[in-house]
C-alpha positions as CSV (number, residue, x, y, z in Angstrom):
1,M,0.0,0.0,0.0
2,R,1.0,3.6,-0.5
3,L,1.8,5.9,2.4
4,E,3.7,9.1,3.3
5,V,6.9,9.2,5.4
6,P,7.9,12.4,7.1
7,T,11.4,13.6,6.4
8,P,13.3,16.8,7.3
9,D,12.4,18.3,3.9
10,G,8.7,17.3,3.7
11,S,7.0,14.0,3.2
12,A,8.1,11.2,0.9
13,E,5.8,8.8,-0.8
14,A,6.5,5.2,0.0
15,W,5.3,1.7,-0.8
16,L,4.7,-0.6,2.2
17,A,4.5,-4.4,1.8
18,V,3.5,-6.7,4.7
19,P,3.3,-10.4,5.0
20,G,-0.4,-10.2,5.8
21,D,-0.6,-12.6,8.7
22,G,-1.2,-9.9,11.3
23,G,2.0,-10.7,13.2
24,S,5.2,-8.9,13.9
25,H,8.2,-9.3,11.5
26,P,11.7,-7.9,10.9
27,G,11.7,-4.8,8.8
28,V,13.5,-4.3,5.5
29,L,14.2,-0.9,3.9
30,L,14.4,-1.1,0.1
31,F,16.1,1.7,-1.8
32,M,14.9,2.0,-5.4
33,D,17.0,2.5,-8.5
34,A,17.2,5.7,-10.4
35,I,14.2,4.7,-12.6
36,G,11.9,5.5,-9.6
37,L,9.2,4.3,-7.3
38,R,7.0,2.3,-9.7
39,P,5.2,-1.0,-10.2
40,R,8.4,-3.0,-10.6
41,I,9.7,-1.8,-7.2
42,F,6.3,-2.6,-5.7
43,E,6.5,-6.2,-7.1
44,M,10.0,-6.6,-5.6
45,A,9.0,-5.3,-2.2
46,D,5.9,-7.6,-2.2
47,R,8.0,-10.6,-3.0
48,I,10.4,-9.9,-0.1
49,A,7.4,-9.3,2.2
50,S,6.1,-12.8,1.2
51,W,9.2,-14.2,2.9
52,G,8.1,-12.8,6.2
53,Y,9.3,-9.2,6.3
54,V,7.7,-5.8,6.5
55,V,9.2,-3.8,3.6
56,L,9.3,-0.1,3.2
57,A,10.4,1.4,-0.2
58,P,10.6,5.2,-0.1
59,H,10.6,7.7,-3.0
60,V,14.1,9.0,-2.4
61,F,13.7,11.8,-5.0
62,H,10.9,13.5,-3.0
63,R,12.6,16.8,-3.3
64,E,12.5,16.6,-7.1
65,G,8.8,15.9,-7.5
66,T,6.3,13.1,-7.1
67,A,7.1,9.5,-7.8
68,A,5.0,9.7,-10.9
69,E,6.9,12.8,-12.1
70,T,10.3,11.4,-11.6
71,S,9.8,7.8,-12.7
72,A,9.7,6.4,-16.2
73,D,6.3,6.7,-17.8
74,G,6.5,3.2,-19.3
75,P,8.8,0.3,-19.8
76,L,12.4,1.1,-20.8
77,D,12.3,-1.9,-23.1
78,T,14.9,-0.7,-25.5
79,D,18.4,0.6,-25.0
80,E,17.4,3.9,-26.6
81,K,14.5,4.5,-24.2
82,R,16.8,3.6,-21.3
83,A,19.5,6.0,-22.4
84,S,17.0,8.8,-22.9
85,F,15.5,8.4,-19.5
86,F,18.9,8.2,-17.7
87,A,20.0,11.4,-19.4
88,E,17.2,13.1,-17.5
89,A,17.5,11.0,-14.3
90,M,21.3,11.1,-13.6
91,P,21.3,14.8,-12.5
92,R,18.7,13.9,-9.9
93,V,20.9,11.1,-8.7
94,G,23.8,13.6,-8.4
95,R,21.7,16.1,-6.4
96,L,20.9,13.5,-3.7
97,T,24.1,14.2,-1.8
98,P,25.1,12.5,1.4
99,D,24.2,15.5,3.5
100,L,20.6,15.2,2.2
101,A,20.5,11.4,2.0
102,L,21.6,10.7,5.6
103,P,18.8,12.6,7.4
104,D,16.3,11.0,5.0
105,I,17.7,7.5,5.8
106,A,17.2,8.2,9.5
107,A,13.6,9.2,8.8
108,Y,12.9,6.1,6.7
109,L,14.4,3.8,9.4
110,S,12.4,5.6,12.1
111,A,9.1,5.2,10.1
112,L,9.8,1.5,9.6
113,T,10.9,0.7,13.1
114,S,8.1,2.7,14.8
115,R,5.5,0.4,13.4
116,A,4.0,-2.0,15.8
117,D,4.4,-4.9,13.4
118,V,8.1,-4.4,12.9
119,T,10.9,-5.9,15.0
120,A,14.6,-4.9,15.1
121,P,17.3,-5.3,13.9
122,V,16.4,-4.6,10.3
123,G,17.9,-5.1,6.8
124,V,18.5,-2.7,4.0
125,V,18.7,-3.5,0.3
126,G,19.4,-1.2,-2.6
127,Y,19.5,-1.3,-6.4
128,C,21.8,0.7,-8.7
129,M,22.2,4.1,-6.9
130,G,20.1,2.7,-4.1
131,A,23.0,0.4,-3.2
132,R,24.9,3.5,-2.1
133,L,22.1,4.5,0.2
134,A,22.0,1.0,1.6
135,I,25.7,1.1,2.5
136,R,25.2,4.6,4.1
137,A,22.3,3.3,6.2
138,A,24.4,0.4,7.5
139,C,27.3,2.6,8.3
140,A,25.3,5.4,10.0
141,H,23.1,3.0,12.0
142,P,25.3,0.0,12.9
143,D,23.2,-0.8,16.0
144,L,20.0,-1.1,13.9
145,V,21.1,-2.5,10.5
146,A,22.1,-6.1,10.7
147,A,21.9,-7.0,7.0
148,C,22.9,-4.9,4.0
149,A,22.6,-5.9,0.3
150,G,23.4,-4.1,-2.9
151,F,22.7,-5.3,-6.5
152,H,24.0,-3.8,-9.7
153,G,25.1,-0.9,-7.6
154,G,27.1,2.0,-9.0
155,G,29.7,4.2,-7.4
156,L,30.1,2.1,-4.3
157,A,33.9,2.5,-4.0
158,T,35.3,5.5,-5.8
159,D,38.1,7.9,-5.2
160,A,35.8,10.6,-3.9
161,P,36.2,11.7,-0.3
162,D,32.6,10.7,0.5
163,S,32.6,7.3,-1.3
164,P,30.2,4.9,0.5
165,H,32.9,2.3,1.1
166,L,34.9,4.7,3.3
167,G,32.4,4.4,6.1
168,L,32.5,0.6,6.3
169,G,34.6,0.7,9.4
170,A,31.6,1.9,11.4
171,A,29.3,-0.9,10.1
172,R,28.5,-4.2,11.8
173,A,26.1,-5.6,9.3
174,R,26.5,-8.7,7.2
175,F,26.9,-7.6,3.5
176,V,25.9,-9.2,0.2
177,F,26.8,-7.6,-3.2
178,G,25.9,-8.8,-6.6
179,H,27.6,-6.6,-9.2
180,A,26.7,-6.3,-12.8
181,D,29.3,-7.7,-15.3
182,H,31.5,-5.1,-17.1
183,D,29.7,-2.3,-15.4
184,A,31.3,1.1,-16.1
185,S,29.8,2.4,-12.8
186,M,31.3,-0.4,-10.8
187,D,34.3,-1.8,-12.7
188,A,36.7,-4.5,-11.6
189,E,39.0,-2.0,-9.8
190,A,36.0,-0.7,-7.8
191,V,34.8,-4.2,-6.9
192,A,38.3,-5.0,-5.6
193,R,38.4,-1.7,-3.7
194,L,35.1,-2.6,-2.1
195,H,36.4,-6.1,-1.2
196,D,39.5,-4.6,0.4
197,A,37.4,-2.2,2.5
198,L,35.0,-4.9,3.7
199,D,38.0,-7.1,4.6
200,A,39.8,-4.3,6.4
201,A,36.6,-3.6,8.4
202,G,36.4,-7.3,9.4
203,L,32.9,-7.6,8.0
204,D,31.1,-10.8,6.9
205,A,30.5,-10.2,3.2
206,V,29.8,-11.7,-0.2
207,N,31.1,-9.5,-3.0
208,E,30.4,-11.2,-6.4
209,V,30.1,-10.3,-10.0
210,Y,27.2,-11.9,-11.8
211,A,28.7,-13.0,-15.1
212,G,26.9,-11.8,-18.2
213,A,24.4,-9.7,-16.2
214,R,24.1,-6.0,-17.3
215,H,23.7,-3.0,-15.0
216,G,20.1,-3.0,-13.9
217,Y,19.6,-6.8,-14.4
218,T,16.8,-7.1,-11.8
219,M,14.5,-4.6,-13.4
220,A,11.9,-6.4,-15.4
221,D,10.6,-3.2,-17.0
222,T,13.8,-2.5,-18.8
223,A,15.8,-3.9,-21.8
224,V,18.6,-5.2,-19.5
225,F,16.4,-7.5,-17.4
226,D,18.1,-10.9,-16.8
227,P,15.8,-13.5,-15.3
228,A,18.5,-15.9,-14.2
229,A,20.6,-13.1,-12.5
230,T,17.4,-11.8,-10.9
231,E,16.5,-15.1,-9.4
232,R,20.1,-15.5,-8.2
233,H,19.9,-12.1,-6.5
234,F,16.6,-13.0,-4.8
235,E,18.1,-16.3,-3.5
236,A,21.1,-14.4,-2.1
237,L,19.0,-11.7,-0.5
238,R,16.6,-14.2,1.1
239,E,19.5,-16.2,2.6
240,L,21.1,-13.0,3.9
241,L,17.8,-11.8,5.5
242,D,16.9,-15.2,6.9
243,D,20.3,-15.8,8.4
244,T,20.6,-12.3,10.1
245,L,17.1,-11.2,10.9
């Protein structure tokens, strides 16, 4: 169902998925990709909820407009459509800086954990640019976030002074990453840099490249959807959540 989450800069639309048995369950915060809060994200949240989790997927671009205004208005089922949308979307991604994202993350976690049907600790999972937000959540809230996953993430371990991987020393979560193959936004050097940071922090982590899977492989409404890689990611995510939460 749709709801509104209060943040320091106004309310954010969100999708909430619950198991439906009326009981209490661990919470999972799902960070969308740059394509937006849309039916594909709802489907993914609903599937995770069916495993026994309360899942909150916020509209992280709430400062930029509504979910409808900032999401693709139809399937990005060709590379041309996908490229055209991302030319518009990437400036939004760049404007969601850490100083804006971190207070939002705290608000999303508060909204999730304040529910009577949610138990702690919680998990976080992010897709594409959402994987950066997932890492930041785990680093900023180590006492609350016990599981963190990122799939076809971009920019997770860069040379920038605010690169997400630099905060991993503060995290205590178990991590799972499933990178896209030959991904310009997360190349082999960056994957290795992330591995080294996870190792240096002494974190329990899986850091894999899904051979043949393109950036965005879980998104069934795009031309890069890879069913086999998507199922692999769901299996890895479920194992992470079940083992930690």
